[in-house]
C-alpha positions in Angstrom: -0.1 -0.9 0.1 1.1 3.6 -1.3 1.8 6.2 0.8 -0.9 9.3 0.3 0.2 12.8 -0.5 -0.1 15.2 2.1 -1.6 18.3 0.7 -1.7 22.1 1.9 -2.0 25.1 -0.1 -0.3 28.6 1.1 -2.1 31.2 2.9 -1.6 33.6 0.4 -1.8 32.2 -3.0 -4.4 29.5 -2.2 -2.5 27.4 -4.1 -1.2 24.1 -3.5 2.8 23.3 -3.6 4.8 20.8 -2.0 7.6 22.1 0.0 5.3 25.0 2.4 7.6 28.2 5.0 5.7 28.0 8.1 6.3 32.2 8.5 5.5 35.9 9.9 5.3 38.8 7.9 3.3 41.3 9.9 4.3 42.7 13.3 1.7 41.7 15.2 0.3 39.0 12.6 -0.4 34.9 12.6 2.3 31.9 11.5 1.3 30.9 8.0 2.2 28.6 5.4 3.6 29.7 2.1 4.8 28.6 -1.3 8.5 29.7 -1.5 7.3 32.2 -4.5 5.4 33.4 -2.0 7.8 32.8 0.3 10.4 35.2 -2.1 8.2 38.4 -1.6 7.5 38.3 1.7 10.3 37.7 3.7 12.2 40.5 1.0 13.5 44.0 2.6 10.2 42.5 5.8 11.7 43.7 9.8 8.9 42.3 10.8 10.0 38.6 8.6 10.4 35.3 11.0 10.5 31.8 10.1 9.2 28.9 11.7 9.8 25.7 9.9 9.3 24.2 6.7 6.4 21.5 5.4 6.6 18.5 2.7 4.4 17.1 1.1 6.1 13.9 1.3 7.0 12.8 5.2 11.4 11.3 5.4 10.7 7.5 6.9 
């Protein structure tokens, strides 16, 4: 029996992605998951940016 591929949507653009980054991008913002394209936009020159880990659709075993 094969493993089921997990899915999650980017909180910024709503696209499904195999790898998402957990970030905060506003001073009092919540943690959100964003794709690599949105991650590049939100992290550059942002003094409130915080990285909180990486979510992957395929878990290591």
